[in-house]
C-alpha positions as CSV (number, residue, x, y, z in Angstrom):
1,M,-30.3,-16.2,4.2
2,Y,-27.8,-13.8,6.4
3,S,-25.1,-12.9,4.2
4,Y,-22.4,-10.8,4.8
5,L,-18.9,-9.1,4.2
6,K,-16.6,-8.3,6.9
7,F,-12.9,-6.7,6.9
8,K,-10.5,-4.0,8.5
9,V,-8.7,-1.2,6.7
10,G,-6.3,0.1,9.0
11,G,-7.8,-0.9,12.1
12,Q,-11.1,0.5,11.0
13,S,-13.9,-2.6,11.0
14,Y,-16.7,-2.3,8.3
15,N,-19.7,-4.8,7.4
16,Y,-21.5,-4.5,4.3
17,E,-24.4,-7.0,3.1
18,P,-22.7,-8.0,-0.3
19,Q,-24.3,-8.8,-3.7
20,T,-23.4,-11.6,-5.7
21,L,-23.4,-11.3,-9.3
22,T,-22.3,-13.6,-12.5
23,S,-21.1,-13.7,-15.9
24,S,-17.7,-14.7,-16.9
25,K,-16.4,-14.5,-12.8
26,T,-18.4,-14.6,-9.9
27,L,-18.1,-11.3,-8.3
28,V,-18.9,-10.6,-4.5
29,D,-19.6,-6.9,-3.9
30,G,-20.0,-4.7,-1.2
31,Y,-20.4,-0.9,-0.6
32,T,-21.4,2.0,1.5
33,G,-22.2,5.7,0.4
34,N,-22.0,7.3,-2.6
35,G,-20.1,10.2,-4.6
36,N,-17.4,11.2,-1.6
37,T,-18.5,8.8,0.9
38,L,-18.6,5.6,-1.7
39,K,-16.1,2.8,0.0
40,R,-16.4,-0.5,-1.9
41,I,-14.6,-4.0,-1.8
42,S,-15.0,-6.6,-4.6
43,L,-14.1,-10.1,-4.6
44,W,-13.9,-11.7,-7.6
45,M,-13.8,-16.1,-8.3
46,P,-14.3,-18.4,-10.9
47,N,-17.4,-19.3,-11.5
48,E,-17.5,-23.2,-10.5
49,V,-15.8,-22.3,-7.1
50,T,-14.5,-25.1,-4.8
51,T,-13.0,-24.9,-1.1
52,G,-9.8,-24.4,-1.1
53,T,-7.1,-21.7,-0.1
54,Y,-6.6,-19.5,-3.0
55,S,-3.5,-16.7,-4.2
56,I,-4.8,-13.2,-5.6
57,T,-3.5,-12.0,-8.3
58,D,-3.6,-8.6,-10.2
59,T,-4.7,-10.6,-13.7
60,P,-8.6,-10.4,-13.4
61,S,-8.8,-11.3,-17.1
62,N,-8.0,-14.7,-16.8
63,L,-11.2,-16.5,-16.1
64,D,-9.4,-19.5,-13.1
65,T,-7.6,-16.4,-11.3
66,Y,-9.1,-15.2,-7.9
67,N,-9.0,-11.3,-7.3
68,A,-9.7,-8.4,-5.0
69,S,-9.7,-4.6,-5.2
70,Y,-10.9,-1.5,-2.9
71,S,-12.2,2.0,-2.8
72,S,-12.8,4.8,-0.9
73,E,-13.3,8.1,-2.7
74,G,-13.0,10.2,0.1
75,E,-9.6,9.0,1.4
76,S,-8.3,8.4,-2.7
77,I,-7.7,5.3,-2.1
78,Y,-8.0,3.1,-4.9
79,I,-6.2,-0.2,-5.1
80,D,-6.1,-3.5,-6.6
81,G,-5.2,-6.9,-4.6
82,T,-1.8,-7.4,-5.8
83,S,-0.9,-10.7,-3.0
84,G,-2.9,-12.1,-0.3
85,T,-5.8,-14.8,0.0
86,I,-9.3,-15.9,-0.4
87,T,-9.8,-19.3,1.2
88,I,-13.6,-21.1,0.6
89,T,-14.8,-23.1,3.6
90,S,-18.5,-23.4,2.5
91,V,-20.0,-23.6,-1.1
92,T,-23.4,-25.1,-0.8
93,E,-26.1,-24.9,-3.5
94,D,-27.4,-21.3,-1.3
95,Y,-24.4,-19.5,-0.6
96,V,-20.4,-19.4,-0.8
97,K,-18.8,-18.8,2.6
98,G,-14.9,-17.5,2.9
99,T,-12.0,-15.7,4.2
100,F,-9.8,-13.4,2.8
101,S,-6.9,-10.4,3.1
102,F,-4.9,-8.9,0.4
103,S,-2.8,-6.0,0.0
104,G,-2.2,-3.3,-3.1
105,D,-0.3,0.0,-3.9
106,N,-1.9,3.0,-3.6
107,G,0.6,5.9,-5.3
108,G,3.3,4.4,-3.4
109,T,1.5,3.3,0.2
110,T,0.7,-0.3,0.6
111,V,-3.0,-0.6,1.9
112,N,-3.7,-4.0,3.8
113,I,-6.9,-5.1,3.9
114,T,-7.5,-7.6,6.9
115,N,-9.8,-10.0,8.7
116,G,-12.1,-10.5,5.8
117,E,-14.9,-12.8,6.1
118,F,-17.8,-13.5,3.9
119,K,-21.0,-15.5,3.2
120,A,-22.8,-14.4,-0.1
121,D,-25.9,-15.8,-1.9
122,R,-24.8,-17.7,-4.8
123,S,-26.5,-16.6,-8.4
124,F,-23.9,-19.0,-9.9
């Protein structure tokens, strides 16, 4: 199955192969590099995900919320999504698919994640 996690930050496009992990929430996670070159994006959603559009909140401890984060070590960017949406467009036995956009504060500067799309294997 072909999985992907695509998005833009400041007009720069990224395309990662996502990993899906499940515990108390489902995490779709993508990254590249290591150390100072590490860039990572994470999308959290309830384990019993259904199609629809959901607001991203900054309360990740709530198991029924949708959350997102982005970091870029070399650029010293570390944000938790404080606004935005995750839209789940398809859920099957094998995968979950959707779109997203969110923004967060990085030391007084707003960082916007746009044009997000994902299709990730289901492990839940």
